[in-house]
C-alpha positions in Angstrom: 6.0 13.0 6.4 2.5 11.9 5.3 3.2 8.2 5.7 4.1 6.3 8.8 5.1 2.6 8.6 4.8 0.3 11.6 4.2 -3.3 12.7 0.9 -4.4 14.2 2.3 -7.3 16.2 -1.1 -8.7 17.3 -2.1 -9.2 13.7 1.4 -9.9 12.4 1.3 -7.3 9.6 2.9 -4.2 8.5 0.7 -1.1 8.6 1.2 2.1 6.5 -0.8 5.1 7.7 -1.1 7.5 4.8 -2.5 11.0 5.2 -2.7 14.4 3.6 -0.7 14.8 0.3 1.5 11.8 -0.6 4.3 12.2 -3.1 6.1 9.6 -5.2 9.2 10.1 -3.0 7.2 9.3 0.1 5.6 6.2 -1.5 9.1 4.9 -2.4 10.4 5.6 1.1 7.5 3.8 2.6 8.1 0.8 0.3 11.8 0.8 1.3 10.7 0.7 5.0 8.2 -2.1 4.3 10.9 -4.2 2.6 13.3 -3.6 5.5 10.6 -4.8 8.0 9.9 -7.8 5.8 13.6 -8.8 5.8 13.9 -8.3 9.6 10.6 -9.8 10.7 9.5 -12.0 7.8 6.1 -10.3 7.6 4.4 -10.5 4.1 1.0 -8.8 4.7 0.6 -5.1 4.5 -2.4 -3.0 5.5 -2.5 0.5 4.0 -4.8 3.0 5.8 -5.1 5.7 3.2 -8.5 6.9 4.5 -7.0 10.3 5.5 -5.0 10.7 2.3 -6.2 13.6 0.1 -4.1 13.3 -3.1 -1.7 11.0 -4.9 1.0 11.6 -7.5 0.1 12.0 -11.1 -0.5 9.2 -13.5 3.0 8.6 -14.7 4.6 8.2 -11.3 1.7 6.0 -10.2 2.3 3.8 -13.2 6.0 3.6 -12.6 5.5 2.8 -8.9 2.9 0.1 -9.6 5.3 -1.5 -12.2 8.2 -1.5 -9.8 6.0 -3.2 -7.1 5.9 -6.3 -9.3 9.6 -6.9 -9.1 9.8 -5.9 -5.4 6.8 -7.4 -3.6 5.6 -10.3 -5.7 5.3 -12.6 -2.6 3.5 -10.0 -0.4 -0.2 -9.2 0.0 -1.4 -5.6 0.3 -4.9 -4.4 1.4 -5.6 -0.7 0.9 -8.4 1.1 2.8 -8.8 4.3 0.8 -10.4 7.7 0.9 -12.9 8.7 -1.9 -10.5 11.6 -2.6 -7.9 9.3 -4.0 -10.2 6.6 -5.4 -9.2 7.1 -9.0 -5.4 7.1 -8.3 -5.8 4.0 -6.0 -7.8 2.2 -8.7 -5.1 2.9 -11.3 -2.3 1.8 -9.0 -4.3 -1.4 -8.2 -4.8 -2.1 -11.9 -1.1 -1.6 -12.8 0.1 -3.7 -9.9 -2.4 -6.6 -10.3 -1.7 -6.8 -14.0 1.9 -7.4 -13.1 1.2 -10.2 -10.5 1.0 -8.2 -7.3 -1.6 -9.2 -4.7 -3.1 -5.8 -3.9 -6.8 -4.9 -3.4 -8.5 -1.7 -2.4 -11.4 -1.5 0.0 -13.9 1.1 1.2 -13.8 -0.1 4.8 -10.9 -1.1 7.1 -12.8 -4.2 8.3 -13.2 -5.5 4.8 -9.5 -4.8 4.0 -8.3 -6.6 7.2 -10.6 -9.5 6.6 -9.2 -10.1 3.1 -5.7 -9.5 4.2 -5.9 -12.0 7.0 -7.5 -14.8 5.0 
């Protein structure tokens, strides 16, 4: 599975490590795990390390996923550190989600992403 979801206890955040080719099914499975961890631990900040990801789903699944985020994660904050290989898809996902009220922002460095997330 190209995504691994875990808790970074020292920073009190959920981390998604995303790599290789990520499908819509895998994105949804990761979101389900994130929501379970939120319920169990009360954590509302998510760091997505997509620096090793090489592709994303096509436009329609990205749009649907971004739209669903609004009803699922409205009170959470997502920082995404992304690979240039998926820059366009990440930009589109960010636009869809932000336009629906989700706190999500993409970054070219992990440090910048974590700094924003931990503000």
